[in-house]
N, C-alpha and C positions, 0 to 999 in steps of 0.2 A: 576842218577849217578850209585848206584847203579847196574842197569841194562844194563849199555856197555857192548859191545859183547867182547870187550877185557881187559885185564887187565891193557894193554898201553893207551888205548881212557879210561878208568879209571882212570888214573893218570893224564890225560891230561886236564882233566874234573873238577879238583877238587878244579879249582880255581872258579866255579859256585856255589859250596857246601861249608857251615859253619862252616863243621864239620871237623877235623879230617877222615884218612879214617877207622877206628876201626867200627862205625857204619854202613858208607854204605858194609861195607868188611862181615858184619855180614848179613846182609840184604840181598849181592848176594850169602852168603852159604845158607840160609835159604829158595832161591829160587832155589836156586841148585837143594837142597833137592825134588822140586817140590809144596812147602809149601807157597809160596811167590805169586804165580802167582795169587792168587785173593785181594779182599780185608776182604775178611774173612782171609782167611793163613795171612795176616800180621796184624790185629787185636788178633790173638792168638798170634802171635811172641807180641806183645804190652804184655795182659798178663800173657805171662812168664816171662817177665821182672818184671813186676809189683810183680806176684809171688815171686822172685830172690828180687828184694828188702825189700821185708816182711822176707825172710830168712835171709838174708844178717842182716837187721835190727834185728834181734832174734841172730842170729849168736854173732852180734858186742857186745850186751847187754851179753851175756855168757863170751864173751872174758874177757870185763872190772870189772866180777866180781857185776853184776847186776842180777835183778829179771829180768822175762815176760817181754817183752818191752808194755806193755798193755799202760797205757796212752801215751806213741809216738804214735803208729798207730792206738789208739783214736783220737788223734791229727791231725794226718796226715792223716787219711779218712776222716776227716769229713770237709776239705777240696776240693771242688769240684776240681779247679785249680791246686792240688798238684797230685790227681788221673789221671788227664785228662795227665798232664806233664809225669805223669813214664809209663804209658801206650801208648802213643802218638810213630808216627811211627817218633820221630829222636831220638838224641843222649842223652835229658838231661835226660829221664828214666835210662840208660845202666850210665849213669856218676852220679847218684845219688845212683843204688848200688855199684860202683866201692872207690865212698865217702867212704861210709858204709862202706866199708869194707877195704880200705886203714886204715880210721881212726883204725878200729882194728887189723888189722895186723901189722900196729905201734906201737901200745900201747903194744899189746905181746911181741914186740922182747922190749921194752924197758925194759919191768916188769922180763922176763926170757931171756937172749938173747942165740940165737942159731944158727949157718949156716942157719938152715933150716928154721928158723923164718923170719930172713935176708934174705934170698932168695924171700920166698915165699911175703913179706912185699916188696919185690925189684918189684916183678910182678903183682902185684896189684899197684903197684906206677906208672909202665910204663903204665899198659892198662888204667889206670886212666886218665894220661895227655895224653894220646892218644884218648879220646871218646871228649874232650870237650877243643877248646882252651887253654881259660884262669882258666880252671883245673890247669895249672900251677898253677896259685895264691894260690890254694885253699892248694896245695901240698906244697909248700912251707910256708905253714902258719900252716899246722902239721908238718910239719920235725922241723920250729924252735920253736914250744912250746914242741917238744919231745926234742930237742935239747936243751933246760932249764932245761929241767927234769935230763938230763944226766949228764947235767955238774954239777946239784945239786949234783946228786948221785955220781958224781964223775967215773962215766962209763967210760970212754976215747974209749973205743972200739963201746961200743953201739952208740958214739958220730962219730965216724969214719965211721961207718957203714950210718949212718943218711947221713953224707957228701954226701955219696958213692949213695947213694941211691938218694940223689937230683941230684947229678952230671948227674948220668945216664941217668935218667928221663928229665932232662933240654937237657940231647944232645942226647939225642934218638929222641927230636922233632926238631934239625939239617934239618931231612930230608925235613920239611915242607918249609923251607927258599924259594925255588924259587916256589912254589905254592904262597908262600906268596906273593912272589916282585912279580909276574905275574899279583896277583890281582889285586895291589897295583895302 
């Protein structure tokens, strides 16, 4: 699907893809740069996604006030299936990266709310839900947990920002309704 000659054909063939178009568009851009024309080029992209996952795990650990995520990296690295999934030519690795980043950014927004943190958390959440269809469920769970913390702290503006992030992220998925309708 990522190699379709035009974006119109790309969109029309999304019914044969099991992911929203974020990952195929990333592959399309990678190929446009001349890096996705071989198996080795695609594997390099998977390697970069794996490095991005490690960086996002490390960054999220720092954001929530923890130490270096050595135990997390050791546990996840010891699972061959996880290493395969993160580096594979599928959207699951990128979705894992965006899950960790969304979690960390939502945490930072709840701890120290600011306009820039709200916008960055919203952008990460929108990218997250556009990676795999069922990521909307995980985002809903993260936002619900953050909303409970905001209610307990009586942070009503933060609660409104969380509701806004959820509403915008959910509404942005509406563009896939025709694709889902065609495939069902």
